[in-house]
OpenMM code with the backbone's topology and positions (N, CA, C; nanometers):
from openmm import Vec3, app, unit

residues = "MET VAL ILE LYS GLN ASN GLY THR VAL THR TYR ILE PHE ALA ILE LEU LEU CYS VAL LEU PHE MET PRO LEU VAL PHE PHE VAL PHE CYS SER ASP CYS LEU LYS GLU LYS THR HIS TYR CYS PRO ASN CYS ASN LYS ARG ILE GLY PHE GLU VAL PRO VAL VAL GLY SER ASN ILE HIS PHE GLU LYS PRO SER ASN SER SER TYR".split()
positions = [
    Vec3(-0.9259, 1.0090, 0.2909),
    Vec3(-0.8343, 0.9408, 0.3850),
    Vec3(-0.7587, 0.8225, 0.3237),
    Vec3(-0.6145, 0.8165, 0.3499),
    Vec3(-0.5528, 0.7029, 0.3079),
    Vec3(-0.4701, 0.6197, 0.4237),
    Vec3(-0.4897, 0.4959, 0.4136),
    Vec3(-0.4377, 0.4276, 0.5149),
    Vec3(-0.3248, 0.3316, 0.4644),
    Vec3(-0.2270, 0.3425, 0.5272),
    Vec3(-0.0902, 0.2852, 0.4662),
    Vec3(-0.0613, 0.1457, 0.5553),
    Vec3(-0.0423, 0.0437, 0.4921),
    Vec3(-0.0173, -0.0822, 0.5585),
    Vec3(0.0949, -0.1683, 0.4955),
    Vec3(0.1721, -0.2562, 0.5673),
    Vec3(0.2533, -0.3277, 0.4974),
    Vec3(0.1835, -0.4598, 0.3907),
    Vec3(0.2557, -0.4641, 0.3034),
    Vec3(0.1930, -0.5605, 0.2105),
    Vec3(0.2747, -0.6579, 0.1561),
    Vec3(0.2538, -0.7430, 0.0708),
    Vec3(0.3759, -0.8300, 0.0308),
    Vec3(0.4909, -0.7877, -0.0226),
    Vec3(0.4638, -0.6461, -0.0873),
    Vec3(0.6084, -0.6156, -0.1558),
    Vec3(0.6923, -0.5810, -0.0318),
    Vec3(0.6290, -0.5166, 0.0798),
    Vec3(0.6948, -0.4887, 0.1978),
    Vec3(0.7787, -0.5967, 0.2271),
    Vec3(0.7302, -0.7070, 0.2597),
    Vec3(0.7841, -0.8388, 0.3184),
    Vec3(0.8960, -0.8899, 0.2138),
    Vec3(0.8647, -0.8809, 0.0850),
    Vec3(0.9708, -0.9333, 0.0050),
    Vec3(1.0614, -0.8302, -0.0007),
    Vec3(1.0718, -0.7243, 0.0260),
    Vec3(1.1983, -0.6337, 0.0472),
    Vec3(1.2654, -0.6554, 0.1593),
    Vec3(1.1909, -0.6881, 0.2940),
    Vec3(1.2418, -0.7155, 0.4150),
    Vec3(1.3306, -0.8393, 0.4141),
    Vec3(1.2874, -0.9536, 0.3288),
    Vec3(1.3630, -1.0808, 0.3359),
    Vec3(1.4620, -1.0572, 0.2397),
    Vec3(1.4716, -0.9718, 0.1384),
    Vec3(1.5822, -0.9301, 0.0640),
    Vec3(1.7013, -0.8726, 0.1246),
    Vec3(1.6536, -0.7732, 0.2134),
    Vec3(1.7599, -0.6907, 0.2824),
    Vec3(1.8037, -0.7790, 0.3995),
    Vec3(1.7337, -0.8788, 0.4504),
    Vec3(1.7841, -0.9533, 0.5635),
    Vec3(1.8943, -1.0490, 0.5056),
    Vec3(1.8757, -1.0693, 0.3710),
    Vec3(1.9738, -1.1725, 0.3010),
    Vec3(2.0962, -1.0948, 0.2854),
    Vec3(2.0900, -0.9619, 0.2234),
    Vec3(2.1802, -0.8863, 0.1944),
    Vec3(2.2725, -0.8095, 0.2844),
    Vec3(2.1866, -0.7340, 0.3856),
    Vec3(2.2373, -0.6260, 0.4853),
    Vec3(2.1274, -0.6246, 0.5791),
    Vec3(2.1561, -0.6966, 0.6949),
    Vec3(2.0562, -0.7063, 0.8052),
    Vec3(2.0091, -0.5691, 0.8486),
    Vec3(2.0817, -0.4524, 0.8692),
    Vec3(2.0257, -0.3461, 0.9446),
    Vec3(1.9297, -0.2672, 0.8474),
    Vec3(1.9406, -0.2920, 0.7244),
    Vec3(1.8413, -0.2217, 0.6418),
    Vec3(1.6833, -0.2796, 0.6532),
    Vec3(1.6875, -0.3800, 0.7229),
    Vec3(1.5622, -0.4458, 0.7478),
    Vec3(1.4454, -0.3198, 0.7947),
    Vec3(1.4896, -0.2680, 0.8904),
    Vec3(1.4011, -0.1683, 0.9540),
    Vec3(1.3740, -0.0777, 0.8761),
    Vec3(1.4364, -0.0208, 0.7888),
    Vec3(1.4223, 0.0772, 0.6643),
    Vec3(1.2545, 0.0498, 0.6170),
    Vec3(1.2752, -0.0864, 0.5722),
    Vec3(1.1627, -0.1206, 0.4904),
    Vec3(1.0290, -0.0909, 0.5608),
    Vec3(1.0087, -0.1336, 0.6942),
    Vec3(0.9029, -0.1059, 0.7697),
    Vec3(0.8732, 0.0258, 0.8183),
    Vec3(0.9794, 0.1121, 0.8403),
    Vec3(0.9759, 0.2628, 0.8736),
    Vec3(0.9142, 0.3457, 0.7447),
    Vec3(0.9675, 0.3205, 0.6464),
    Vec3(0.9382, 0.4248, 0.5402),
    Vec3(0.8016, 0.3757, 0.4866),
    Vec3(0.7321, 0.4835, 0.4313),
    Vec3(0.6236, 0.4819, 0.3454),
    Vec3(0.6068, 0.4539, 0.1907),
    Vec3(0.7261, 0.4421, 0.1484),
    Vec3(0.7388, 0.4190, -0.0129),
    Vec3(0.7038, 0.2730, -0.0351),
    Vec3(0.7314, 0.1929, 0.0710),
    Vec3(0.7064, 0.0348, 0.0342),
    Vec3(0.5739, 0.0037, 0.0760),
    Vec3(0.4714, 0.0689, 0.1351),
    Vec3(0.3681, 0.0238, 0.1711),
    Vec3(0.2550, 0.0431, 0.0990),
    Vec3(0.1607, -0.0577, 0.1060),
    Vec3(0.0314, -0.0382, 0.0242),
    Vec3(-0.0638, 0.0551, 0.0743),
    Vec3(-0.0952, 0.1682, -0.0084),
    Vec3(-0.1990, 0.2555, 0.0449),
    Vec3(-0.3228, 0.2400, -0.0128),
    Vec3(-0.4248, 0.2345, 0.0734),
    Vec3(-0.5736, 0.2367, 0.0261),
    Vec3(-0.6414, 0.3568, 0.0453),
    Vec3(-0.7076, 0.3974, -0.0487),
    Vec3(-0.7796, 0.5245, -0.0257),
    Vec3(-0.9305, 0.5053, -0.0159),
    Vec3(-0.9804, 0.5885, 0.0632),
    Vec3(-1.1363, 0.5757, 0.1287),
    Vec3(-1.1976, 0.7336, 0.1189),
    Vec3(-1.3311, 0.7205, 0.0895),
    Vec3(-1.3764, 0.8413, 0.0609),
    Vec3(-1.3819, 0.9132, 0.2114),
    Vec3(-1.3701, 1.0300, 0.2223),
    Vec3(-1.3962, 1.0979, 0.3522),
    Vec3(-1.5370, 1.1340, 0.4020),
    Vec3(-1.6546, 1.1000, 0.2955),
    Vec3(-1.7703, 1.1097, 0.3470),
    Vec3(-1.8546, 0.9842, 0.3705),
    Vec3(-1.8313, 0.9028, 0.2759),
    Vec3(-1.8868, 0.7654, 0.2985),
    Vec3(-1.8157, 0.6381, 0.3490),
    Vec3(-1.6712, 0.6637, 0.3883),
    Vec3(-1.5723, 0.5645, 0.3934),
    Vec3(-1.5802, 0.4288, 0.3182),
    Vec3(-1.6180, 0.4628, 0.1809),
    Vec3(-1.6311, 0.3391, 0.0989),
    Vec3(-1.4637, 0.3710, 0.0335),
    Vec3(-1.4200, 0.2071, 0.0115),
    Vec3(-1.2901, 0.2113, -0.0553),
    Vec3(-1.3223, 0.2564, -0.1913),
    Vec3(-1.2348, 0.3664, -0.2501),
    Vec3(-1.2091, 0.3914, -0.3659),
    Vec3(-1.1173, 0.3764, -0.4634),
    Vec3(-1.0065, 0.3360, -0.4055),
    Vec3(-0.8833, 0.2644, -0.4720),
    Vec3(-0.7738, 0.2530, -0.3871),
    Vec3(-0.6691, 0.1961, -0.4701),
    Vec3(-0.5325, 0.1435, -0.3962),
    Vec3(-0.4192, 0.1805, -0.4709),
    Vec3(-0.3192, 0.1756, -0.4224),
    Vec3(-0.1664, 0.2091, -0.4643),
    Vec3(-0.0850, 0.0665, -0.4146),
    Vec3(-0.0175, 0.0055, -0.5251),
    Vec3(0.0686, -0.0829, -0.4954),
    Vec3(0.2265, -0.0318, -0.4939),
    Vec3(0.2972, -0.0524, -0.4219),
    Vec3(0.4386, 0.0028, -0.4051),
    Vec3(0.5327, -0.0722, -0.5273),
    Vec3(0.5933, 0.0173, -0.5849),
    Vec3(0.7090, -0.0457, -0.6758),
    Vec3(0.6430, -0.0815, -0.8412),
    Vec3(0.5197, -0.1501, -0.8006),
    Vec3(0.4401, -0.1849, -0.9515),
    Vec3(0.4137, -0.0965, -1.0168),
    Vec3(0.3647, 0.0304, -0.9534),
    Vec3(0.3423, 0.1362, -1.0215),
    Vec3(0.3098, 0.2502, -0.9395),
    Vec3(0.3063, 0.3758, -0.9839),
    Vec3(0.2810, 0.4901, -0.8796),
    Vec3(0.1303, 0.5432, -0.9091),
    Vec3(0.0719, 0.4955, -0.9952),
    Vec3(-0.0761, 0.5092, -1.0121),
    Vec3(-0.1636, 0.4515, -0.9367),
    Vec3(-0.2539, 0.5055, -0.8955),
    Vec3(-0.3627, 0.4752, -0.8142),
    Vec3(-0.4785, 0.3856, -0.8959),
    Vec3(-0.5368, 0.2705, -0.8476),
    Vec3(-0.6056, 0.1683, -0.9012),
    Vec3(-0.7497, 0.1991, -0.8694),
    Vec3(-0.8242, 0.2951, -0.9390),
    Vec3(-0.9646, 0.3032, -0.8791),
    Vec3(-1.0712, 0.2191, -0.8989),
    Vec3(-1.1521, 0.1780, -0.8138),
    Vec3(-1.2394, 0.0512, -0.8339),
    Vec3(-1.3649, 0.1182, -0.8986),
    Vec3(-1.4386, 0.0384, -0.9813),
    Vec3(-1.5528, 0.0660, -1.0399),
    Vec3(-1.6814, 0.0887, -0.9425),
    Vec3(-1.7396, 0.2075, -0.9577),
    Vec3(-1.8597, 0.1982, -0.8481),
    Vec3(-1.9712, 0.0991, -0.8754),
    Vec3(-2.0221, 0.0699, -0.7627),
    Vec3(-2.1449, -0.0489, -0.7985),
    Vec3(-2.2376, -0.0028, -0.8385),
    Vec3(-2.3355, -0.0477, -0.8955),
    Vec3(-2.4683, 0.0051, -0.9491),
    Vec3(-2.5800, -0.0121, -0.8429),
    Vec3(-2.5765, 0.0518, -0.7525),
    Vec3(-2.6792, 0.0481, -0.6282),
    Vec3(-2.7381, 0.1987, -0.6329),
    Vec3(-2.8767, 0.1737, -0.5798),
    Vec3(-2.9628, 0.3047, -0.5767),
    Vec3(-2.9386, 0.3434, -0.4423),
    Vec3(-2.9658, 0.4673, -0.4100),
    Vec3(-2.9856, 0.5117, -0.2801),
    Vec3(-3.1050, 0.4990, -0.2131),
] * unit.nanometer
topology = app.Topology()
chain = topology.addChain("A")
for resn in residues:
    res = topology.addResidue(resn, chain)
    for name in ("N", "CA", "C"):
        topology.addAtom(name, app.Element.getBySymbol(name[0]), res)
């Protein structure tokens, strides 16, 4: 399961486009390419990684905690 939400990069691009060309501001909030994506395990709903737009296309995986079941 992947949840996409607006993040810092989205708002920075929106401000830049507002200054440069106002009608393009809506593109930033409608497109998925500039949204932060958080990945969750479909079985246990734990967060397993995240993607930050523009910075890199790689998923940053979190280290598993040392907990026993």
